[in-house]
Phi, psi and omega in degrees: 000159171313313190292328177293314184299312182297332177289320179300313180294332184263350185072024181241060180299140170305151179297327181280000178309123186263104179282342180287333177277359180265165181292154179276137174229166184292314182243154179292333177303324182269358180305312179304312179304322175294318179302311177302306178309313176305313180304312185294318179297323178299302189301322173306306179305318182294322180294318182292323181291320177300312180293331181281327173293326178300313178302313180289333176292313175301320169305310177302315181291322179293321174297320179300315181303316178292328180288319175305312181301310183301319180306300184303310178301322175296320184283353176269341175301149173291152192299335177280349179254000182279000000 
């Protein structure tokens, strides 16, 4: 989270921060870097998922628009041609 990143950068991690849940590194000095890399990787994955969902939503909307156009065209035909 943004708060975790700021805390890491300021060196003021909460007392209950669990380093065991974070990536392992050789030295404690490199731990904040590894945590930031992990956070960036997670955010990148989330962003990719969000982009894919957006693309799927756009595709669905385009299909709905096409269907509405067809329905509109059909409704404009005289009743004897429907």
